[in-house]
N, C-alpha and C positions, 0 to 999 in steps of 0.2 A: 374777037377784040371789039370793044365798045367804040361806037362812032363818036368823034369829038363833037360836042354841041356847038351850035352856031352862036356867034356873038349877038346878044340882044341889044345892048346899049354900050356906048363909050362916052364917058363924061370926064372932063378935066376938073379936078378939085384940089386946091391947095398944092401939095407937093406931088400928088399922084394923078395918073390917068386911070380911072376906074373902068375896067373892062368886064362887063357883066355877061355871064353865060346862061344863068338860070334865075328865075324869080325867087328872091329871098323869102317871100311869103309862104312858100311851100315847105319850109323847114321849121322844125321845132327849135333848133339851136344852130347858131353860126359861130364858128371859131376860126382863128388864124393859127393853125397848128405848126409847131416847130419842125416836124418831120418834112413839111413842104418847103422849108428853106433851101435845101440842097437842090432839088430840081428847079426851083424858081431862080435861085442865084446863078445856076449854071447857064441860064438863058439871058437873064437881065439883072444886073447888079442892083441891089436895093429893092427888088420886087417882093411882093407878099401875096400869098394865096389865102382866100377865104373859102372855107368848106361849110356845108350845111348838112345836118342830120335830117333825113327824110322823116316827115311826120309819121308817127306810129311805127317806126322801123329802126333798124340798127345800121342802115347803110348811110355812108357819108359821100357827098358829091362836091365837086368844085362849083362854087356859086359865082365867084369873081376873082379876078387877078388885078392887083394894083401895081402899076409900072411907074417908075420915076418920070415926072412930067417932061424932063429935058429930052426924051427920045421922040416926042411927037405922037399924035394920035394914030397915024397909019402904022408906024413901027410898033407902037404899043399893042395894037390889035394883033399884029403878026406874032410878036413875042408872047403875048398871053395865050394865043392858040397853041404855040409850041410848048409852053409850060403845061397846059391842060393835057396835051397829047402825051407828054412824058409821064404825068401822074396817072392818067386814066387808061393807059395802054397796058 
């Protein structure tokens, strides 16, 4: 089982708290896939998952999770980790 990455940064922007796990510059492409809605919504209503395709590869990883701003940064950090654990385990 893969180890859940550490949170790199937490930033509040507009409606969301952006919890970044991996540097987006290491990816060729970044998407917000529909398939990630279910694990994300099961933890935090209205959240979104961004995934990135590793440069020169076919693997996709979670780059960041967006959590609704009203939960607060500490709770957003916890919820984002839980979402990543669900997706990557």
